[in-house]
CHARMM-style PDB file with segment names, atoms N, HN, CA, C and O in Angstrom:
ATOM      1  N   MET     1      84.621 102.613 125.064  1.00  0.00      PROA
ATOM      2  CA  MET     1      85.868 101.679 125.583  1.00  0.00      PROA
ATOM      3  C   MET     1      85.223 100.712 126.401  1.00  0.00      PROA
ATOM      4  O   MET     1      84.197 101.032 126.999  1.00  0.00      PROA
ATOM      5  N   CYS     2      85.782  99.369 126.517  1.00  0.00      PROA
ATOM      6  HN  CYS     2      86.616  99.109 126.031  1.00  0.00      PROA
ATOM      7  CA  CYS     2      85.216  98.544 127.405  1.00  0.00      PROA
ATOM      8  C   CYS     2      85.363  98.568 128.757  1.00  0.00      PROA
ATOM      9  O   CYS     2      86.069  99.551 128.984  1.00  0.00      PROA
ATOM     10  N   LYS     3      85.059  97.976 129.883  1.00  0.00      PROA
ATOM     11  HN  LYS     3      84.485  97.177 129.700  1.00  0.00      PROA
ATOM     12  CA  LYS     3      85.164  98.097 131.375  1.00  0.00      PROA
ATOM     13  C   LYS     3      86.510  98.061 131.706  1.00  0.00      PROA
ATOM     14  O   LYS     3      86.946  98.842 132.552  1.00  0.00      PROA
ATOM     15  N   ILE     4      87.373  97.091 131.034  1.00  0.00      PROA
ATOM     16  HN  ILE     4      87.019  96.457 130.346  1.00  0.00      PROA
ATOM     17  CA  ILE     4      88.760  96.943 131.459  1.00  0.00      PROA
ATOM     18  C   ILE     4      89.637  98.337 131.254  1.00  0.00      PROA
ATOM     19  O   ILE     4      90.390  98.976 131.989  1.00  0.00      PROA
ATOM     20  N   CYS     5      89.137  98.502 129.808  1.00  0.00      PROA
ATOM     21  HN  CYS     5      88.526  97.983 129.211  1.00  0.00      PROA
ATOM     22  CA  CYS     5      90.253  99.970 129.546  1.00  0.00      PROA
ATOM     23  C   CYS     5      89.624 101.047 130.676  1.00  0.00      PROA
ATOM     24  O   CYS     5      90.422 101.687 131.361  1.00  0.00      PROA
ATOM     25  N   LEU     6      88.263 101.224 130.845  1.00  0.00      PROA
ATOM     26  HN  LEU     6      87.615 100.705 130.288  1.00  0.00      PROA
ATOM     27  CA  LEU     6      88.158 102.335 131.692  1.00  0.00      PROA
ATOM     28  C   LEU     6      88.395 102.004 132.946  1.00  0.00      PROA
ATOM     29  O   LEU     6      88.247 102.979 133.683  1.00  0.00      PROA
ATOM     30  N   ALA     7      88.786 100.776 133.654  1.00  0.00      PROA
ATOM     31  HN  ALA     7      88.907  99.984 133.056  1.00  0.00      PROA
ATOM     32  CA  ALA     7      89.154 100.529 134.899  1.00  0.00      PROA
ATOM     33  C   ALA     7      90.680 100.795 134.892  1.00  0.00      PROA
ATOM     34  O   ALA     7      91.127 101.022 136.016  1.00  0.00      PROA
ATOM     35  N   LYS     8      91.413 100.814 134.070  1.00  0.00      PROA
ATOM     36  HN  LYS     8      91.050 100.630 133.157  1.00  0.00      PROA
ATOM     37  CA  LYS     8      92.834 101.141 134.142  1.00  0.00      PROA
ATOM     38  C   LYS     8      93.105 102.422 133.699  1.00  0.00      PROA
ATOM     39  O   LYS     8      92.986 102.783 132.528  1.00  0.00      PROA
ATOM     40  N   SER     9      93.513 103.195 134.732  1.00  0.00      PROA
ATOM     41  HN  SER     9      93.610 102.901 135.683  1.00  0.00      PROA
ATOM     42  CA  SER     9      93.616 104.856 134.427  1.00  0.00      PROA
ATOM     43  C   SER     9      95.080 104.876 133.540  1.00  0.00      PROA
ATOM     44  O   SER     9      95.320 105.928 132.947  1.00  0.00      PROA
ATOM     45  N   GLU    10      96.042 103.789 133.425  1.00  0.00      PROA
ATOM     46  HN  GLU    10      95.847 102.934 133.907  1.00  0.00      PROA
ATOM     47  CA  GLU    10      97.251 104.067 132.667  1.00  0.00      PROA
ATOM     48  C   GLU    10      96.891 103.531 131.159  1.00  0.00      PROA
ATOM     49  O   GLU    10      97.734 103.532 130.262  1.00  0.00      PROA
ATOM     50  N   THR    11      95.651 103.109 130.994  1.00  0.00      PROA
ATOM     51  HN  THR    11      94.966 103.109 131.723  1.00  0.00      PROA
ATOM     52  CA  THR    11      95.357 102.735 129.503  1.00  0.00      PROA
ATOM     53  C   THR    11      94.659 103.914 128.964  1.00  0.00      PROA
ATOM     54  O   THR    11      93.436 103.966 129.090  1.00  0.00      PROA
ATOM     55  N   ARG    12      95.251 104.798 128.419  1.00  0.00      PROA
ATOM     56  HN  ARG    12      96.245 104.756 128.317  1.00  0.00      PROA
ATOM     57  CA  ARG    12      94.393 105.704 127.995  1.00  0.00      PROA
ATOM     58  C   ARG    12      93.965 105.682 126.395  1.00  0.00      PROA
ATOM     59  O   ARG    12      93.085 106.359 125.864  1.00  0.00      PROA
ATOM     60  N   MET    13      94.716 104.846 125.870  1.00  0.00      PROA
ATOM     61  HN  MET    13      95.431 104.296 126.302  1.00  0.00      PROA
ATOM     62  CA  MET    13      94.291 104.652 124.546  1.00  0.00      PROA
ATOM     63  C   MET    13      93.403 103.694 124.271  1.00  0.00      PROA
ATOM     64  O   MET    13      92.725 103.767 123.246  1.00  0.00      PROA
ATOM     65  N   GLY    14      93.267 102.553 125.239  1.00  0.00      PROA
ATOM     66  HN  GLY    14      93.818 102.494 126.072  1.00  0.00      PROA
ATOM     67  CA  GLY    14      92.341 101.599 125.452  1.00  0.00      PROA
ATOM     68  C   GLY    14      93.213 100.026 124.630  1.00  0.00      PROA
ATOM     69  O   GLY    14      94.360  99.946 124.188  1.00  0.00      PROA
ATOM     70  N   CYS    15      92.438  99.274 124.671  1.00  0.00      PROA
ATOM     71  HN  CYS    15      91.506  99.339 125.030  1.00  0.00      PROA
ATOM     72  CA  CYS    15      92.696  97.990 124.137  1.00  0.00      PROA
ATOM     73  C   CYS    15      92.837  97.916 122.682  1.00  0.00      PROA
ATOM     74  O   CYS    15      92.522  98.896 122.007  1.00  0.00      PROA
ATOM     75  N   GLU    16      93.316  96.760 122.087  1.00  0.00      PROA
ATOM     76  HN  GLU    16      93.572  95.963 122.635  1.00  0.00      PROA
ATOM     77  CA  GLU    16      93.087  96.803 120.487  1.00  0.00      PROA
ATOM     78  C   GLU    16      91.890  96.782 120.156  1.00  0.00      PROA
ATOM     79  O   GLU    16      91.526  97.663 119.378  1.00  0.00      PROA
ATOM     80  N   PRO    17      91.061  95.948 120.552  1.00  0.00      PROA
ATOM     81  CA  PRO    17      89.510  96.144 119.925  1.00  0.00      PROA
ATOM     82  C   PRO    17      88.845  97.342 120.358  1.00  0.00      PROA
ATOM     83  O   PRO    17      87.798  97.510 119.732  1.00  0.00      PROA
ATOM     84  N   CYS    18      89.133  98.406 121.375  1.00  0.00      PROA
ATOM     85  HN  CYS    18      89.983  98.270 121.883  1.00  0.00      PROA
ATOM     86  CA  CYS    18      88.666  99.628 121.660  1.00  0.00      PROA
ATOM     87  C   CYS    18      89.111 100.389 120.729  1.00  0.00      PROA
ATOM     88  O   CYS    18      88.477 101.401 120.433  1.00  0.00      PROA
ATOM     89  N   GLN    19      90.232 100.076 120.111  1.00  0.00      PROA
ATOM     90  HN  GLN    19      90.748  99.254 120.352  1.00  0.00      PROA
ATOM     91  CA  GLN    19      91.052 101.073 119.072  1.00  0.00      PROA
ATOM     92  C   GLN    19      90.666 101.133 117.834  1.00  0.00      PROA
ATOM     93  O   GLN    19      90.640 102.162 117.159  1.00  0.00      PROA
ATOM     94  N   ARG    20      90.263  99.740 117.379  1.00  0.00      PROA
ATOM     95  HN  ARG    20      90.284  98.904 117.927  1.00  0.00      PROA
ATOM     96  CA  ARG    20      90.002  99.262 115.852  1.00  0.00      PROA
ATOM     97  C   ARG    20      88.859 100.499 115.048  1.00  0.00      PROA
ATOM     98  O   ARG    20      89.086 101.087 113.991  1.00  0.00      PROA
ATOM     99  N   PRO    21      87.794 100.620 115.807  1.00  0.00      PROA
ATOM    100  CA  PRO    21      86.785 101.545 115.464  1.00  0.00      PROA
ATOM    101  C   PRO    21      87.096 102.732 115.418  1.00  0.00      PROA
ATOM    102  O   PRO    21      86.191 103.381 114.894  1.00  0.00      PROA
ATOM    103  N   LYS    22      88.294 103.587 115.837  1.00  0.00      PROA
ATOM    104  HN  LYS    22      89.030 103.060 116.263  1.00  0.00      PROA
ATOM    105  CA  LYS    22      88.788 104.812 115.569  1.00  0.00      PROA
ATOM    106  C   LYS    22      89.600 104.795 114.483  1.00  0.00      PROA
ATOM    107  O   LYS    22      89.696 105.858 113.870  1.00  0.00      PROA
ATOM    108  N   ILE    23      90.253 103.789 114.061  1.00  0.00      PROA
ATOM    109  HN  ILE    23      90.175 102.925 114.559  1.00  0.00      PROA
ATOM    110  CA  ILE    23      91.040 104.008 113.091  1.00  0.00      PROA
ATOM    111  C   ILE    23      90.528 104.624 111.600  1.00  0.00      PROA
ATOM    112  O   ILE    23      89.551 104.060 111.107  1.00  0.00      PROA
ATOM    113  N   GLU    24      91.002 105.507 111.015  1.00  0.00      PROA
ATOM    114  HN  GLU    24      91.796 105.965 111.415  1.00  0.00      PROA
ATOM    115  CA  GLU    24      90.519 105.958 109.860  1.00  0.00      PROA
ATOM    116  C   GLU    24      91.509 105.834 108.821  1.00  0.00      PROA
ATOM    117  O   GLU    24      92.692 106.078 109.059  1.00  0.00      PROA
ATOM    118  N   ARG    25      91.048 105.421 107.525  1.00  0.00      PROA
ATOM    119  HN  ARG    25      90.087 105.224 107.332  1.00  0.00      PROA
ATOM    120  CA  ARG    25      92.091 105.292 106.424  1.00  0.00      PROA
ATOM    121  C   ARG    25      91.814 106.362 105.439  1.00  0.00      PROA
ATOM    122  O   ARG    25      90.679 106.479 104.978  1.00  0.00      PROA
ATOM    123  N   HSD    26      92.677 107.068 105.124  1.00  0.00      PROA
ATOM    124  HN  HSD    26      93.599 106.973 105.499  1.00  0.00      PROA
ATOM    125  CA  HSD    26      92.821 108.388 104.197  1.00  0.00      PROA
ATOM    126  C   HSD    26      93.189 107.646 102.798  1.00  0.00      PROA
ATOM    127  O   HSD    26      94.369 107.799 102.482  1.00  0.00      PROA
ATOM    128  N   THR    27      92.542 107.008 102.053  1.00  0.00      PROA
ATOM    129  HN  THR    27      91.584 106.884 102.309  1.00  0.00      PROA
ATOM    130  CA  THR    27      93.090 106.432 100.631  1.00  0.00      PROA
ATOM    131  C   THR    27      92.426 107.036  99.352  1.00  0.00      PROA
ATOM    132  O   THR    27      92.372 106.470  98.260  1.00  0.00      PROA
ATOM    133  N   ASN    28      91.909 108.320  99.667  1.00  0.00      PROA
ATOM    134  HN  ASN    28      91.953 108.779 100.554  1.00  0.00      PROA
ATOM    135  CA  ASN    28      91.480 108.851  98.415  1.00  0.00      PROA
ATOM    136  C   ASN    28      92.319 110.391  98.331  1.00  0.00      PROA
ATOM    137  O   ASN    28      91.848 111.402  97.809  1.00  0.00      PROA
ATOM    138  N   ALA    29      93.449 110.300  98.874  1.00  0.00      PROA
ATOM    139  HN  ALA    29      93.832 109.479  99.298  1.00  0.00      PROA
ATOM    140  CA  ALA    29      94.195 111.572  98.798  1.00  0.00      PROA
ATOM    141  C   ALA    29      94.889 111.530  97.124  1.00  0.00      PROA
ATOM    142  O   ALA    29      95.134 110.458  96.572  1.00  0.00      PROA
ATOM    143  N   LEU    30      95.083 112.561  96.622  1.00  0.00      PROA
ATOM    144  HN  LEU    30      94.884 113.432  97.071  1.00  0.00      PROA
ATOM    145  CA  LEU    30      95.372 112.860  95.186  1.00  0.00      PROA
ATOM    146  C   LEU    30      96.909 113.121  95.375  1.00  0.00      PROA
ATOM    147  O   LEU    30      97.314 114.026  96.105  1.00  0.00      PROA
ATOM    148  N   LEU    31      97.775 112.251  94.654  1.00  0.00      PROA
ATOM    149  HN  LEU    31      97.446 111.517  94.061  1.00  0.00      PROA
ATOM    150  CA  LEU    31      99.213 112.501  94.674  1.00  0.00      PROA
ATOM    151  C   LEU    31      99.594 113.745  93.843  1.00  0.00      PROA
ATOM    152  O   LEU    31      98.943 113.930  92.815  1.00  0.00      PROA
ATOM    153  N   ARG    32     100.410 114.478  94.113  1.00  0.00      PROA
ATOM    154  HN  ARG    32     100.938 114.328  94.948  1.00  0.00      PROA
ATOM    155  CA  ARG    32     100.966 115.693  93.180  1.00  0.00      PROA
ATOM    156  C   ARG    32     102.345 115.213  92.800  1.00  0.00      PROA
ATOM    157  O   ARG    32     103.026 114.458  93.494  1.00  0.00      PROA
ATOM    158  N   THR    33     102.722 115.760  91.543  1.00  0.00      PROA
ATOM    159  HN  THR    33     102.168 116.374  90.979  1.00  0.00      PROA
ATOM    160  CA  THR    33     103.918 115.775  91.074  1.00  0.00      PROA
ATOM    161  C   THR    33     104.762 116.798  91.132  1.00  0.00      PROA
ATOM    162  O   THR    33     104.363 117.893  90.736  1.00  0.00      PROA
ATOM    163  N   PHE    34     106.021 116.661  91.607  1.00  0.00      PROA
ATOM    164  HN  PHE    34     106.346 115.771  91.929  1.00  0.00      PROA
ATOM    165  CA  PHE    34     106.907 118.090  91.859  1.00  0.00      PROA
ATOM    166  C   PHE    34     107.888 117.931  90.629  1.00  0.00      PROA
ATOM    167  O   PHE    34     108.406 116.899  90.203  1.00  0.00      PROA
ATOM    168  N   SER    35     108.014 119.345  90.131  1.00  0.00      PROA
ATOM    169  HN  SER    35     107.593 120.184  90.476  1.00  0.00      PROA
ATOM    170  CA  SER    35     109.248 119.516  89.345  1.00  0.00      PROA
ATOM    171  C   SER    35     110.525 119.286  89.959  1.00  0.00      PROA
ATOM    172  O   SER    35     110.675 119.511  91.160  1.00  0.00      PROA
ATOM    173  N   LEU    36     111.560 118.808  89.160  1.00  0.00      PROA
ATOM    174  HN  LEU    36     111.438 118.625  88.185  1.00  0.00      PROA
ATOM    175  CA  LEU    36     112.883 118.573  90.048  1.00  0.00      PROA
ATOM    176  C   LEU    36     113.530 119.869  90.038  1.00  0.00      PROA
ATOM    177  O   LEU    36     113.457 120.594  89.046  1.00  0.00      PROA
ATOM    178  N   PRO    37     114.222 120.233  91.186  1.00  0.00      PROA
ATOM    179  CA  PRO    37     114.904 121.805  91.569  1.00  0.00      PROA
ATOM    180  C   PRO    37     116.127 121.564  90.681  1.00  0.00      PROA
ATOM    181  O   PRO    37     116.622 120.486  90.352  1.00  0.00      PROA
ATOM    182  N   GLU    38     116.510 122.830  90.361  1.00  0.00      PROA
ATOM    183  HN  GLU    38     116.107 123.706  90.628  1.00  0.00      PROA
ATOM    184  CA  GLU    38     117.615 123.112  89.597  1.00  0.00      PROA
ATOM    185  C   GLU    38     119.076 122.738  90.285  1.00  0.00      PROA
ATOM    186  O   GLU    38     120.050 122.208  89.751  1.00  0.00      PROA
ATOM    187  N   ALA    39     118.904 123.184  91.626  1.00  0.00      PROA
ATOM    188  HN  ALA    39     118.112 123.614  92.060  1.00  0.00      PROA
ATOM    189  CA  ALA    39     120.197 122.787  92.328  1.00  0.00      PROA
ATOM    190  C   ALA    39     119.851 122.510  93.747  1.00  0.00      PROA
ATOM    191  O   ALA    39     118.739 122.751  94.217  1.00  0.00      PROA
ATOM    192  N   ARG    40     120.937 121.943  94.478  1.00  0.00      PROA
ATOM    193  HN  ARG    40     121.840 121.746  94.097  1.00  0.00      PROA
ATOM    194  CA  ARG    40     120.647 121.458  95.662  1.00  0.00      PROA
ATOM    195  C   ARG    40     120.330 122.633  96.787  1.00  0.00      PROA
ATOM    196  O   ARG    40     120.751 123.786  96.692  1.00  0.00      PROA
ATOM    197  N   SER    41     119.561 122.159  97.804  1.00  0.00      PROA
ATOM    198  HN  SER    41     119.220 121.223  97.881  1.00  0.00      PROA
ATOM    199  CA  SER    41     119.294 123.226  98.523  1.00  0.00      PROA
ATOM    200  C   SER    41     118.365 124.387  98.320  1.00  0.00      PROA
ATOM    201  O   SER    41     118.200 125.337  99.084  1.00  0.00      PROA
ATOM    202  N   ARG    42     117.565 124.068  96.722  1.00  0.00      PROA
ATOM    203  HN  ARG    42     117.700 123.296  96.101  1.00  0.00      PROA
ATOM    204  CA  ARG    42     116.520 124.953  96.638  1.00  0.00      PROA
ATOM    205  C   ARG    42     115.388 124.719  97.183  1.00  0.00      PROA
ATOM    206  O   ARG    42     114.701 125.714  97.413  1.00  0.00      PROA
ATOM    207  N   GLU    43     114.820 123.346  97.568  1.00  0.00      PROA
ATOM    208  HN  GLU    43     115.378 122.537  97.381  1.00  0.00      PROA
ATOM    209  CA  GLU    43     113.661 122.832  97.863  1.00  0.00      PROA
ATOM    210  C   GLU    43     114.003 121.882  99.219  1.00  0.00      PROA
ATOM    211  O   GLU    43     114.569 120.798  99.080  1.00  0.00      PROA
ATOM    212  N   ILE    44     113.641 122.348 100.415  1.00  0.00      PROA
ATOM    213  HN  ILE    44     113.181 123.229 100.527  1.00  0.00      PROA
ATOM    214  CA  ILE    44     114.148 121.254 101.614  1.00  0.00      PROA
ATOM    215  C   ILE    44     112.480 121.148 102.326  1.00  0.00      PROA
ATOM    216  O   ILE    44     111.797 122.136 102.594  1.00  0.00      PROA
ATOM    217  N   HSD    45     112.222 120.269 102.456  1.00  0.00      PROA
ATOM    218  HN  HSD    45     112.777 119.466 102.238  1.00  0.00      PROA
ATOM    219  CA  HSD    45     110.694 119.822 103.199  1.00  0.00      PROA
ATOM    220  C   HSD    45     111.276 119.689 104.689  1.00  0.00      PROA
ATOM    221  O   HSD    45     112.403 119.247 104.917  1.00  0.00      PROA
ATOM    222  N   PHE    46     110.507 120.059 105.534  1.00  0.00      PROA
ATOM    223  HN  PHE    46     109.592 120.417 105.348  1.00  0.00      PROA
ATOM    224  CA  PHE    46     110.554 119.926 106.999  1.00  0.00      PROA
ATOM    225  C   PHE    46     109.221 119.184 107.188  1.00  0.00      PROA
ATOM    226  O   PHE    46     108.230 119.357 106.478  1.00  0.00      PROA
ATOM    227  N   ASP    47     109.321 118.225 108.366  1.00  0.00      PROA
ATOM    228  HN  ASP    47     110.126 118.084 108.943  1.00  0.00      PROA
ATOM    229  CA  ASP    47     108.295 117.916 109.143  1.00  0.00      PROA
ATOM    230  C   ASP    47     108.769 117.652 110.641  1.00  0.00      PROA
ATOM    231  O   ASP    47     109.895 117.308 111.000  1.00  0.00      PROA
ATOM    232  N   ILE    48     107.482 117.929 111.546  1.00  0.00      PROA
ATOM    233  HN  ILE    48     106.567 118.208 111.254  1.00  0.00      PROA
ATOM    234  CA  ILE    48     107.775 117.418 112.902  1.00  0.00      PROA
ATOM    235  C   ILE    48     107.023 116.259 113.238  1.00  0.00      PROA
ATOM    236  O   ILE    48     105.793 116.295 113.235  1.00  0.00      PROA
ATOM    237  N   VAL    49     107.712 115.155 113.549  1.00  0.00      PROA
ATOM    238  HN  VAL    49     108.711 115.126 113.551  1.00  0.00      PROA
ATOM    239  CA  VAL    49     106.966 114.007 114.247  1.00  0.00      PROA
ATOM    240  C   VAL    49     106.963 114.031 115.767  1.00  0.00      PROA
ATOM    241  O   VAL    49     107.958 114.228 116.465  1.00  0.00      PROA
ATOM    242  N   GLY    50     105.848 113.831 116.154  1.00  0.00      PROA
ATOM    243  HN  GLY    50     105.040 113.671 115.587  1.00  0.00      PROA
ATOM    244  CA  GLY    50     105.723 113.685 117.535  1.00  0.00      PROA
ATOM    245  C   GLY    50     104.380 113.729 118.093  1.00  0.00      PROA
ATOM    246  O   GLY    50     103.539 113.990 117.232  1.00  0.00      PROA
ATOM    247  N   PRO    51     103.938 113.565 119.207  1.00  0.00      PROA
ATOM    248  CA  PRO    51     105.093 113.409 120.373  1.00  0.00      PROA
ATOM    249  C   PRO    51     105.583 111.864 120.358  1.00  0.00      PROA
ATOM    250  O   PRO    51     104.841 110.961 119.972  1.00  0.00      PROA
ATOM    251  N   LEU    52     106.713 111.681 120.751  1.00  0.00      PROA
ATOM    252  HN  LEU    52     107.315 112.415 121.065  1.00  0.00      PROA
ATOM    253  CA  LEU    52     107.236 110.434 120.860  1.00  0.00      PROA
ATOM    254  C   LEU    52     107.842 109.926 122.475  1.00  0.00      PROA
ATOM    255  O   LEU    52     108.184 110.728 123.344  1.00  0.00      PROA
ATOM    256  N   PRO    53     107.867 108.761 122.588  1.00  0.00      PROA
ATOM    257  CA  PRO    53     108.318 108.489 123.985  1.00  0.00      PROA
ATOM    258  C   PRO    53     109.823 109.468 124.413  1.00  0.00      PROA
ATOM    259  O   PRO    53     110.666 109.717 123.552  1.00  0.00      PROA
ATOM    260  N   PRO    54     109.941 109.873 125.655  1.00  0.00      PROA
ATOM    261  CA  PRO    54     110.986 110.791 125.948  1.00  0.00      PROA
ATOM    262  C   PRO    54     112.368 110.447 125.590  1.00  0.00      PROA
ATOM    263  O   PRO    54     112.599 109.340 126.075  1.00  0.00      PROA
ATOM    264  N   SER    55     113.294 110.855 125.019  1.00  0.00      PROA
ATOM    265  HN  SER    55     113.107 111.755 124.625  1.00  0.00      PROA
ATOM    266  CA  SER    55     114.401 110.519 124.838  1.00  0.00      PROA
ATOM    267  C   SER    55     115.463 111.792 125.338  1.00  0.00      PROA
ATOM    268  O   SER    55     115.352 112.886 124.784  1.00  0.00      PROA
ATOM    269  N   ASP    56     116.276 111.625 126.187  1.00  0.00      PROA
ATOM    270  HN  ASP    56     116.365 110.737 126.637  1.00  0.00      PROA
ATOM    271  CA  ASP    56     117.249 112.583 126.922  1.00  0.00      PROA
ATOM    272  C   ASP    56     116.192 114.275 126.896  1.00  0.00      PROA
ATOM    273  O   ASP    56     116.550 115.438 126.707  1.00  0.00      PROA
ATOM    274  N   GLY    57     115.184 113.821 127.107  1.00  0.00      PROA
ATOM    275  HN  GLY    57     114.893 112.877 127.261  1.00  0.00      PROA
ATOM    276  CA  GLY    57     114.196 114.894 127.236  1.00  0.00      PROA
ATOM    277  C   GLY    57     113.371 115.347 125.956  1.00  0.00      PROA
ATOM    278  O   GLY    57     112.375 116.054 126.108  1.00  0.00      PROA
ATOM    279  N   TYR    58     113.729 114.996 124.868  1.00  0.00      PROA
ATOM    280  HN  TYR    58     114.538 114.422 124.745  1.00  0.00      PROA
ATOM    281  CA  TYR    58     113.131 115.250 123.838  1.00  0.00      PROA
ATOM    282  C   TYR    58     111.940 114.540 123.281  1.00  0.00      PROA
ATOM    283  O   TYR    58     112.010 113.311 123.270  1.00  0.00      PROA
ATOM    284  N   ILE    59     110.966 115.048 122.864  1.00  0.00      PROA
ATOM    285  HN  ILE    59     110.908 116.047 122.873  1.00  0.00      PROA
ATOM    286  CA  ILE    59     109.528 114.156 122.411  1.00  0.00      PROA
ATOM    287  C   ILE    59     109.344 114.362 121.037  1.00  0.00      PROA
ATOM    288  O   ILE    59     108.624 113.537 120.475  1.00  0.00      PROA
ATOM    289  N   ASN    60     109.904 115.416 120.247  1.00  0.00      PROA
ATOM    290  HN  ASN    60     110.489 116.086 120.704  1.00  0.00      PROA
ATOM    291  CA  ASN    60     109.517 115.461 118.824  1.00  0.00      PROA
ATOM    292  C   ASN    60     110.766 115.316 117.972  1.00  0.00      PROA
ATOM    293  O   ASN    60     111.888 115.421 118.469  1.00  0.00      PROA
ATOM    294  N   LEU    61     110.572 115.088 116.769  1.00  0.00      PROA
ATOM    295  HN  LEU    61     109.661 115.002 116.366  1.00  0.00      PROA
ATOM    296  CA  LEU    61     111.901 114.774 115.910  1.00  0.00      PROA
ATOM    297  C   LEU    61     111.429 115.534 114.659  1.00  0.00      PROA
ATOM    298  O   LEU    61     110.278 115.510 114.223  1.00  0.00      PROA
ATOM    299  N   LEU    62     112.523 116.247 114.111  1.00  0.00      PROA
ATOM    300  HN  LEU    62     113.458 116.267 114.465  1.00  0.00      PROA
ATOM    301  CA  LEU    62     112.478 117.030 113.071  1.00  0.00      PROA
ATOM    302  C   LEU    62     113.242 116.422 111.825  1.00  0.00      PROA
ATOM    303  O   LEU    62     114.444 116.176 111.716  1.00  0.00      PROA
ATOM    304  N   THR    63     112.159 116.238 110.865  1.00  0.00      PROA
ATOM    305  HN  THR    63     111.183 116.438 110.953  1.00  0.00      PROA
ATOM    306  CA  THR    63     112.775 115.601 109.709  1.00  0.00      PROA
ATOM    307  C   THR    63     113.087 116.602 108.628  1.00  0.00      PROA
ATOM    308  O   THR    63     112.398 117.618 108.724  1.00  0.00      PROA
ATOM    309  N   MET    64     113.851 116.590 107.730  1.00  0.00      PROA
ATOM    310  HN  MET    64     114.410 115.765 107.652  1.00  0.00      PROA
ATOM    311  CA  MET    64     114.249 117.334 106.547  1.00  0.00      PROA
ATOM    312  C   MET    64     114.878 116.427 105.183  1.00  0.00      PROA
ATOM    313  O   MET    64     115.839 115.658 105.213  1.00  0.00      PROA
ATOM    314  N   ILE    65     114.096 116.746 104.104  1.00  0.00      PROA
ATOM    315  HN  ILE    65     113.315 117.371 104.079  1.00  0.00      PROA
ATOM    316  CA  ILE    65     114.433 116.065 102.965  1.00  0.00      PROA
ATOM    317  C   ILE    65     114.741 117.272 102.027  1.00  0.00      PROA
ATOM    318  O   ILE    65     114.049 118.279 101.875  1.00  0.00      PROA
ATOM    319  N   ASN    66     116.142 116.902 101.319  1.00  0.00      PROA
ATOM    320  HN  ASN    66     116.704 116.084 101.442  1.00  0.00      PROA
ATOM    321  CA  ASN    66     116.315 117.671 100.249  1.00  0.00      PROA
ATOM    322  C   ASN    66     115.939 117.114  99.036  1.00  0.00      PROA
ATOM    323  O   ASN    66     116.411 116.029  98.698  1.00  0.00      PROA
ATOM    324  N   ARG    67     114.906 117.900  98.119  1.00  0.00      PROA
ATOM    325  HN  ARG    67     114.523 118.782  98.393  1.00  0.00      PROA
ATOM    326  CA  ARG    67     114.310 117.156  97.004  1.00  0.00      PROA
ATOM    327  C   ARG    67     115.483 116.924  96.080  1.00  0.00      PROA
ATOM    328  O   ARG    67     115.458 115.826  95.525  1.00  0.00      PROA
ATOM    329  N   PHE    68     116.517 117.721  95.784  1.00  0.00      PROA
ATOM    330  HN  PHE    68     116.537 118.613  96.235  1.00  0.00      PROA
ATOM    331  CA  PHE    68     117.641 117.489  94.820  1.00  0.00      PROA
ATOM    332  C   PHE    68     118.430 116.177  94.985  1.00  0.00      PROA
ATOM    333  O   PHE    68     118.776 115.510  94.010  1.00  0.00      PROA
ATOM    334  N   SER    69     118.676 115.865  96.145  1.00  0.00      PROA
ATOM    335  HN  SER    69     118.395 116.407  96.937  1.00  0.00      PROA
ATOM    336  CA  SER    69     119.456 114.541  96.411  1.00  0.00      PROA
ATOM    337  C   SER    69     118.544 113.448  96.675  1.00  0.00      PROA
ATOM    338  O   SER    69     119.072 112.344  96.803  1.00  0.00      PROA
ATOM    339  N   ARG    70     117.152 113.532  96.794  1.00  0.00      PROA
ATOM    340  HN  ARG    70     116.723 114.429  96.690  1.00  0.00      PROA
ATOM    341  CA  ARG    70     116.437 112.732  97.047  1.00  0.00      PROA
ATOM    342  C   ARG    70     116.365 111.480  95.817  1.00  0.00      PROA
ATOM    343  OT1 ARG    70     115.610 110.518  95.959  1.00  0.00      PROA
TER     344      ARG     70
END
């Protein structure tokens, strides 16, 4: 990190030039094909997103996708 980022205690992530070398791009992932489910609610995908800035005391987000209606 640069001297400015080290001097500021509230800047945990650093400035943009300090963050650029840390970026990793994963472009070589293989995509899978899924068969279509026979009925709704047979396959549901869950994911937790976070931590996010607090909202009413919550910092995570639960996402759900029903593959049948997708």
